[in-house]
N, C-alpha and C positions, 0 to 999 in steps of 0.2 A: 340395787344389786344385793343379792343375798350372800350368805357366807360361802356357799359352795362356788358361786361365781367369782367371789373375791380370791378364793384359794386357786381356782383355775387361772384367773388373771395373773396371780403371782407366779405360778408355774410357767405360764406362757411368756411372761416378762423375763424370767430367768433363762428360759431356752432362747429367747430372742437375743438377750445380752450375750450369751455364749456364742451364738452364731455370728453376731456382729464382731465380737472379739476375734473369732477364728478367721472371719473374712478379712479383717484388717491385717491380721498376722500374715496370712498368705500373700496379700498384696505387698506388704513391706518386705517380706522375704524375697519375693520376686524382684522387687526394686534393688535390694542389696546384691542379689546374685547377678543381675544384669550389669550393675556397676562394676562388680568384681570381674565379670566376664570381659567387659570392655577394657578394663585396666590390664588384665592378663594378655589380651590380644594385642594391645598397644605395646606392652613390654616385649612380647615375642617379636614384633616387627622391629622395634628399636634394637633389641639385642642381636637379632639376625643381621641387621645392617652393620652393627659394630663388629661382630665376629667376621663378617665378610671383609670389612675394611682391614681388620687386623691380619687376616690371612693373606690378603693381597700385599700388605706391607711386608709380611714374613717371606712370601714367595719371591717377590721382586727385590732386587738389590738396589735400594735407593741410597746413594752416597750420603746425603745429608741426614738420613735417619739411621745410619749404621750404629751409632752409639745407643740408640733406644730400641734396637731390634730385639734384644733379649727380654727387656721389660715388656715390650709389645706382645711378644709371643706368650709370656706368662699371663698378662692381663687377658689376652684372647682366650687362653685356656680356662681361666676362671669364669669369664663371661659365657663361654661355650657350655661349661658345666651348669651354670644357672639356667641357660636356655634349655638344656637337656632336661633339667628338673621341671621346668614349666611345661615343656612338651609332654613329659610323662604324666604330669598331673592332669592336663587337659585331655589326655588320651582316655583315662579312666572315668573322668567326671566331666560330662558335657554340661557346663553351668547354664548355657542357653536353654537346653532342653529341660533341665530341672526348673529353671525360672518359668518356662512356659507351662509346666505342670502346675506350678503354684498359681499362675494367672488363671488357668482353667479351673482349679479348685476354688479360687476366689469368685469366679463367675458362677460356679455351681452353688456356692454358699450364698451368694447374693440372692439367688432364686429362693432358696430356703428361708433366708432372712425376710424377704418380702412376703412369703407365705405366712410366717409367724406374725408379721405386722398386720396382715389382713385378718388373721384370726383374732388378734387383739381388738381391731376395729369392729369386726363383726360381733364380738362379745359386748363391747361397749354400747353399740347402737342396737343391739339385740336383733340383728338381721337374720341370725340363724339360731335354731334351738341349741341348747347346751349339749345335747347328745351328739349332734352333728359336728359341733366344734371339737368335742372330745374325740370323735372318730377321725377327723382331719388331723388333730394333734398327734394321735397314735400313728397315723400313716406317715406324717412328717418325721416323727421320731425313728420309726423303723427304716425309712428311706435314708435318713441322715446316717444311721449306723452303718448301713451297707456302703454308702458313699464314702464315709470316713475309712472303712476297712480297705476299700479299693484304693484310696489315696495312699494309705500306709504302704501297700505293696508296690504301688507305682513309683513311690519316691525312694525305694531301696536302690543302692548303687548297683551298677551292672556287675554280675558275677562272671568270672571266667569259666568257660565250659571245661569240665573235668573229663579227660579221656582215659 
């Protein structure tokens, strides 16, 4: 392997490493978002049940709960406010959708990653001329740039329409 091929190999390894890192980052981000999404949905269900129970207690006059009625109403008010906050958060940010976009990005990056690995293999076994490897590398780099730009815009939070 001559010097230009060693330099090309170094560059391909660098690009490969960056794509591997980005792929893993998207996968981990999707996992974290899905875990948070599940936790928030479970919290919404539990808090809704507690608020409903508190309201039923406040509406109906249970003699044995009379001394706790004011405390129950206050606790129900606080839990209801927490539930409102959670519902407002999930209204603007669909964590499931964002996680799905990260999964999709990871899948797309996996294809790019495998292409870089194939280029490295082709370079080592000299299956392709260096000029063709350079051409494929340039196409991968330009495709990756457009892919990453589209990911940036797709991951932006939903903006309210201004009228």
